C-alpha positions in Angstrom: 55.6 -87.6 -6.4 57.3 -84.6 -4.8 57.2 -83.8 -1.2 55.0 -80.8 0.0 57.1 -77.7 0.6 57.1 -76.6 4.3 59.5 -73.6 4.4 59.3 -72.8 8.1 59.6 -69.1 9.1 62.2 -68.2 11.7 59.5 -67.7 14.4 58.0 -71.0 13.5 61.3 -72.8 13.8 61.9 -71.2 17.2 58.4 -72.1 18.4 59.0 -75.7 17.2 62.2 -75.9 19.1 60.7 -74.5 22.3 57.6 -76.8 22.1 59.6 -79.9 21.5 62.2 -79.0 24.2 59.5 -78.4 26.8 57.6 -81.6 25.8 60.8 -83.7 26.2 61.7 -81.9 29.5 58.3 -83.0 30.9 58.8 -86.5 29.5 62.2 -86.6 31.3 60.5 -85.5 34.6 57.9 -88.3 34.3 60.6 -90.9 33.5 62.8 -89.7 36.3 59.8 -90.1 38.7 59.4 -93.6 37.4 63.0 -94.4 38.0 62.8 -92.8 41.5 59.9 -95.1 42.4 61.8 -98.2 41.1 64.7 -97.3 43.3 62.5 -97.1 46.4 60.1 -100.1 47.0 57.9 -97.8 49.2 56.9 -95.7 46.2 54.8 -96.5 43.2 54.1 -94.4 40.1 50.5 -93.8 40.8 48.3 -90.8 39.8 48.4 -89.6 43.4 52.2 -89.8 43.5 52.6 -87.8 40.3 50.2 -85.2 41.5 52.2 -84.9 44.7 55.2 -84.1 42.6 53.5 -81.7 40.3 55.7 -78.8 41.3 58.6 -80.4 39.3 56.5 -80.0 36.1 56.3 -76.3 36.8 59.8 -75.5 38.2 62.0 -77.5 36.0 60.5 -76.4 32.6 60.6 -72.8 33.7 64.2 -73.2 34.8 65.0 -75.0 31.5 63.4 -72.2 29.4 65.4 -69.5 31.3 68.7 -71.3 31.1 68.2 -72.3 27.4 67.4 -68.6 26.5 70.4 -67.3 28.5 72.7 -69.8 26.7 71.3 -69.0 23.2 69.9 -72.5 22.8 67.2 -71.1 20.5 69.7 -69.4 18.2 69.0 -71.1 14.8 72.7 -71.2 13.9 73.3 -73.3 17.1 70.3 -75.4 16.4 71.5 -76.2 12.9 74.8 -77.6 14.2 74.6 -80.7 16.3 78.0 -80.2 18.0 77.1 -76.6 19.0 73.8 -77.9 20.3 75.4 -80.7 22.2 78.0 -78.4 23.9 75.3 -75.9 24.8 73.0 -78.6 26.1 75.8 -79.9 28.3 76.4 -76.3 29.7 72.7 -75.9 30.4 72.5 -79.2 32.2 75.5 -78.3 34.3 74.0 -74.9 35.2 70.7 -76.6 36.1 72.5 -79.0 38.5 74.4 -76.1 40.0 71.2 -74.2 40.7 69.6 -77.3 42.2 72.6 -77.9 44.4 72.5 -74.3 45.7 68.8 -74.7 46.5 69.4 -78.1 48.1 72.2 -76.7 50.2 70.0 -74.0 51.7 66.9 -76.1 52.1 65.9 -78.1 55.2 67.5 -81.5 55.5 65.6 -84.3 53.5 63.2 -81.7 52.1 64.5 -82.3 48.5 65.3 -85.5 46.7 68.8 -86.3 45.5 68.6 -89.2 43.0 65.5 -87.8 41.2 67.4 -84.7 39.9 70.3 -86.9 38.7 67.8 -89.2 36.8 66.2 -86.1 35.3 69.5 -84.5 34.2 70.7 -87.7 32.4 67.3 -88.4 30.8 66.7 -84.8 29.7 70.2 -84.6 28.2 69.7 -87.9 26.2 66.2 -87.0 25.0 67.1 -83.4 24.0 70.3 -84.5 22.3 68.5 -87.0 20.2 65.8 -84.5 19.2 68.3 -81.7 18.4 70.4 -84.1 16.3 67.3 -85.0 14.3 66.5 -81.3 13.9 70.0 -80.5 12.6 69.8 -83.4 10.1 66.2 -83.0 8.9 65.2 -79.3 9.1 68.1 -77.9 7.1 67.0 -79.8 4.0 64.1 -79.7 1.6 61.2 -79.4 2.0 61.9 -77.3 5.1 64.6 -75.1 3.6 63.6 -71.5 3.2 64.7 -69.6 0.0 64.7 -65.8 -0.2 65.4 -63.0 -2.7 66.6 -59.6 -1.5 65.1 -56.6 -3.2 67.8 -53.9 -3.2 71.6 -54.5 -3.6 72.6 -51.3 -1.7 73.9 -51.0 1.8 70.7 -52.2 3.4 70.6 -55.3 1.1 74.2 -56.1 1.7 73.8 -55.7 5.4 70.8 -58.1 5.7 72.6 -60.6 3.4 75.6 -60.6 5.7 73.4 -60.8 8.8 71.6 -63.8 7.4 74.8 -65.6 6.8 76.1 -64.9 10.3 72.9 -65.8 12.2 71.2 -68.5 10.1 72.4 -71.9 9.0 71.8 -73.9 5.7 68.1 -74.0 6.3 67.9 -70.4 5.0 69.2 -70.0 1.4 69.6 -66.7 -0.4 68.9 -66.8 -4.2 70.3 -63.3 -5.0 69.4 -59.6 -5.3 66.8 -57.8 -7.3 68.0 -54.3 -8.3 67.0 -51.8 -11.0 70.5 -50.3 -11.4 71.8 -51.4 -14.9 75.4 -51.3 -13.6 74.7 -53.9 -11.1 73.1 -56.5 -13.4 74.9 -59.9 -13.5 77.3 -58.6 -10.9 78.2 -60.4 -7.6 77.9 -58.1 -4.7 79.1 -59.1 -1.2 79.1 -62.8 -2.4 75.6 -62.7 -3.8 74.6 -62.3 -7.5 72.2 -59.7 -8.8 69.6 -61.9 -10.7 67.3 -59.3 -12.2 65.2 -56.2 -11.9 61.8 -55.6 -10.5 60.3 -56.8 -13.8 61.8 -60.3 -13.2 60.7 -60.6 -9.5 57.5 -62.6 -10.1 59.0 -65.0 -12.6 62.1 -65.6 -10.4 59.9 -66.3 -7.4 58.1 -69.1 -9.4 61.2 -70.6 -11.1 63.5 -70.4 -8.1 61.0 -71.8 -5.6 61.3 -68.6 -3.4 59.3 -68.5 -0.2 60.3 -65.1 1.1 61.1 -61.7 -0.5 63.1 -59.3 1.7 62.4 -55.6 0.9 65.7 -53.8 1.5 65.0 -50.4 -0.1 65.2 -47.2 2.0 63.2 -45.1 -0.5 59.6 -45.1 -1.7 58.7 -48.3 -3.5 58.2 -47.9 -7.2 54.5 -48.6 -8.2 55.6 -51.4 -10.6 57.7 -53.0 -7.8 54.7 -52.6 -5.4 52.4 -54.5 -7.9 55.1 -57.2 -8.2 55.2 -57.6 -4.4 51.4 -57.9 -4.3 51.6 -60.6 -7.0 54.2 -62.5 -4.9 52.1 -62.2 -1.8 49.1 -63.6 -3.7 51.2 -66.7 -4.5 51.8 -67.3 -0.7 55.2 -65.7 -0.6 56.1 -63.8 2.6 57.1 -60.1 2.1 59.5 -59.0 4.9 60.9 -55.5 5.4 64.7 -55.6 6.0 64.5 -53.7 9.3 62.1 -56.2 10.9 64.1 -59.3 9.8 67.4 -57.6 10.9 65.7 -56.9 14.3 64.6 -60.5 14.7 68.0 -61.9 13.9 70.2 -59.5 15.8 68.1 -58.1 18.7 68.7 -54.5 17.6 67.0 -51.9 15.3 69.1 -50.9 12.2 68.8 -47.1 12.6 71.2 -46.6 9.6 69.0 -48.5 7.2 65.4 -47.6 8.0 65.2 -44.7 5.5 61.6 -43.4 5.4 60.3 -46.2 7.6 60.7 -44.2 10.8 57.9 -46.0 12.8 60.4 -49.0 12.9 62.8 -47.0 15.1 60.2 -44.8 16.9 58.0 -47.2 18.8 54.9 -45.1 19.5 53.1 -47.8 21.4 55.8 -49.5 23.4 54.9 -51.4 26.7 55.9 -48.5 29.0 53.0 -46.4 27.6 50.4 -48.9 28.8 48.8 -49.1 32.3 49.8 -52.4 33.9 53.3 -53.0 32.6 54.9 -50.0 34.5 53.2 -51.2 37.7 54.5 -54.7 37.3 57.9 -53.4 36.5 58.0 -51.2 39.5 56.9 -54.0 41.8 59.7 -56.1 40.4 62.2 -53.3 40.8 61.3 -52.9 44.5 61.4 -56.6 45.2 64.9 -57.0 43.7 66.0 -53.8 45.3 65.1 -55.2 48.7 67.5 -58.1 48.1 70.1 -55.8 46.4 70.3 -53.3 49.3 70.7 -56.2 51.8 73.7 -57.4 49.8 75.0 -53.8 49.6 74.8 -53.4 53.4 76.6 -56.7 54.0 79.4 -55.9 51.5 79.8 -52.2 52.3 82.3 -52.6 55.2 84.5 -55.0 53.1 84.4 -52.9 50.0 85.1 -49.6 51.9 88.1 -51.1 53.7 89.5 -52.5 50.4 89.1 -49.2 48.6 90.7 -47.2 51.5 93.7 -49.5 51.6 94.2 -49.6 47.8 93.5 -45.9 47.1 92.6 -43.6 50.0 89.7 -41.3 49.1 85.9 -41.3 49.0 84.1 -44.7 49.0 81.3 -43.5 46.8 81.4 -41.7 43.5 78.4 -39.7 42.2 78.0 -38.5 38.6 75.2 -36.6 36.8 73.3 -38.8 34.3 70.3 -38.3 32.1 67.2 -40.2 32.9 63.6 -40.6 31.7 62.2 -37.4 30.1 65.8 -36.1 29.9 65.7 -35.3 33.7 69.1 -35.4 35.3 70.0 -37.2 38.5 73.0 -38.2 40.5 74.0 -41.8 39.9 75.8 -43.5 42.8 78.6 -46.0 42.4 81.5 -47.4 44.4 84.5 -45.4 43.4 86.6 -47.5 41.0 89.1 -44.9 39.8 91.7 -42.7 41.5 90.3 -39.6 43.2 89.9 -36.6 40.8 90.2 -38.9 37.7 89.0 -36.0 35.5 91.4 -33.3 36.6 90.6 -31.0 33.6 86.9 -31.1 34.5 86.1 -32.5 31.0 84.0 -35.6 30.6 86.1 -38.5 29.3 84.9 -41.9 28.0 86.1 -44.7 30.3 88.1 -47.1 28.1 89.1 -50.7 28.4 92.4 -50.9 30.3 92.0 -47.3 31.6 95.0 -46.4 33.8 92.8 -44.4 36.1 91.1 -47.6 37.4 92.5 -48.8 40.8 93.3 -52.5 41.5 90.2 -52.9 43.7 88.2 -50.9 41.2 89.1 -53.3 38.4 87.8 -56.2 40.5 84.6 -54.2 41.3 84.1 -53.5 37.6 84.7 -57.1 36.4 82.1 -58.4 38.9 79.9 -55.3 38.4 79.8 -54.8 42.2 80.6 -51.1 41.6 77.0 -50.8 40.5 75.5 -52.0 43.9 74.9 -48.5 45.3 72.6 -47.8 42.3 69.9 -49.8 44.1 69.5 -46.5 46.0 68.7 -44.8 42.6 66.2 -47.5 41.9 64.5 -47.1 45.3 64.2 -43.3 44.6 62.5 -44.0 41.3 65.3 -42.5 39.2 66.3 -45.8 37.7 64.9 -49.3 37.0 66.6 -52.6 37.5 66.5 -53.1 33.7 66.7 -50.4 31.0 69.1 -48.5 28.8 72.2 -47.5 30.6 72.1 -43.8 31.5 74.7 -41.5 29.9 76.3 -38.2 31.0 74.7 -34.9 29.8 77.9 -34.0 28.1 77.8 -37.1 26.0 74.1 -37.0 25.4 74.2 -33.7 23.7 76.7 -34.9 21.2 75.0 -38.3 20.7 71.6 -36.7 20.1 73.2 -34.6 17.4 75.0 -37.5 15.6 72.8 -40.5 16.2 69.2 -40.7 14.7 66.5 -41.5 17.2 68.9 -41.4 20.2 66.3 -39.4 22.3 63.9 -42.4 22.2 66.1 -43.9 25.0 64.8 -41.2 27.3 61.2 -42.5 26.9 61.9 -45.1 29.6 63.8 -45.2 32.9 67.5 -46.0 32.6 68.5 -49.3 34.1 71.3 -51.0 36.2 71.3 -53.8 33.6 70.4 -53.4 29.9 69.9 -55.3 26.7 72.7 -53.2 25.0 75.0 -54.0 28.0 74.5 -57.8 27.9 74.6 -58.0 24.1 77.4 -55.5 23.3 79.1 -54.2 26.5 80.0 -50.8 27.7 80.4 -47.9 25.2 83.6 -45.9 25.1 83.1 -44.0 21.9 80.5 -42.6 19.6 80.7 -45.7 17.4 80.0 -47.9 20.4 77.1 -45.7 21.4 75.6 -46.1 17.9 75.7 -49.9 18.3 74.2 -49.7 21.8 71.3 -47.4 20.8 70.1 -50.0 18.3 69.9 -52.6 21.1 68.2 -50.0 23.4 65.5 -49.3 20.7 64.9 -53.0 20.4 64.4 -53.3 24.2 62.1 -50.3 24.3 59.9 -51.8 21.6 59.8 -55.3 23.1 59.8 -54.7 26.8 58.4 -57.6 28.8 58.9 -59.3 32.2 60.4 -62.2 30.4 62.9 -60.0 28.6 63.8 -58.3 31.8 64.4 -61.7 33.5 66.5 -62.8 30.6 68.7 -59.7 30.8 69.0 -60.2 34.6 70.1 -63.8 34.1 72.6 -62.8 31.5 73.9 -60.0 33.8 74.3 -62.5 36.7 76.2 -64.8 34.4 78.5 -62.0 33.4 79.1 -61.2 37.1 80.0 -64.8 38.0 82.3 -65.2 35.0 84.0 -61.7 35.5 82.8 -60.3 32.2 82.3 -56.8 33.4 84.5 -53.9 32.2 
C-alpha cells in the first residue's frame, strides 16, 4: 500500500515551520518555569503562578518570531539543511540572550529573573534543534516532495528554474520544461531537459506525478495550452504564474519577465491606498522619530567635532531627491564626503571605495549614522522610516526611461530604510537600480507593519555589524 501524497506548497511549509517553532517556544517557556520552581522551594508550578508569568508567553514568542525572520530561519533552503538550521538557531539564541541582557541591565534591580532565561535558552535550543533535524530528514522525501514542470524554456523559464535551485532544497524537484519550439525538443537547457510540448502536458503530469505547473510564458497563452492547464487544475495540480513564484522566493518582482501580465508589477490596490494603514504607519514614523531625534541631538556635538577635525567644512549636506508623487525635497545628511565633491556640477553615482569619502564619513556610512538627520525629513512628512530609498532627479529621469514601472516607486513615501536596501544594498549604477526597483515593487505590494519591523530589525543589524556602504 503506497503512502498518500502530501506535496506541501511553499507557503504551507513556512506556515508549518512557524507553527511548530512557536509551539515549541511556548513549551520551552513552560518547562523553564517548571525548572525555575524546582530551583526555588518557595515557588510551585500552579495555575496562579503560570498566569502571573503570562507575559513571557507573549514577549518571548514575538521576540523569537522577529529574530527568526531577521536571520532567515524560515528560508526553506536553510530549513532543508540541518547544519545551516543549527548554526542559525545558535545565532538566534545568542541574539535573544543579548536582547534580554540589555533589558536586564536597564531594568530595576531584581525586577527580572536570571536563571529562568537561561533555562529557556537551553530548552528552546534543544527542542527546536530536534524538530528542525526531523524536518530536514523527513520533509525533503516522498510523500512530501513537490514535483513541478515549467511551461516555457525561454528566458523566464530558465530564470525561474535557476531561482528554484538557488532558493529551495531537495523537497522541490523540477521534472523539465514544456515548450512548443521544435528546435528545443529533447534538448537540455540550463541543466533541465525539454520533455515535451503543450500536447504532452496532461499526460506528463499524470505519469511524472507532477503537483505543480509553473507558467513561464510572457505572451498570450495558446487556447490548446489553456485547455491543458484547465485539465491539470481539475486533477488537483497547482498552476503558478512564474512572476508570483519568483516573487515569493526572492522578495522581488521580476519586471523583465512579466510580459503582458502588467498587474503583477503595477499594484493598483497596495496597502498605502487604504484608509487605516497610512495612519498606523505615520504613528509609527513619529514614534520612532522621537527616539531618533533624541539620539541625533546627543550625537550631534561628537559627530560635528569629528567631521571638523577630519575635513573642515559644513556639518550637514543637503541634496535634492524625488519623493511621493514625484515631488522634490531636500534630503538632509551628515556630510560624509569632502566639500564640493561634485565640482563639475554633474550628478555622480557614489561608488564603493569612493575616494571622495572622508575617514569619518566612511565610519558614518558603515554604521549608517550619516542618515540620522533624515529624521527631520520624516518629521516634516517628506519621508517615512521605511520605504524605497529616494533618488536624485537627474538619475530618476534616466531610470524612468530605461526601467519599466520605475515610476511606481513614487506612489509611496521614500524611506530611511528600505527592502531593497536590506536585501541588495546601495545602487551605484543603472544595473543596480534595476535590481533594487524589483525589491521596491515587492515592498509596495506587500506593505505591512510586520514587514516594516522586519526591515528595521535588519537595518539595525547592519548598523551593528558595520554593513553600511
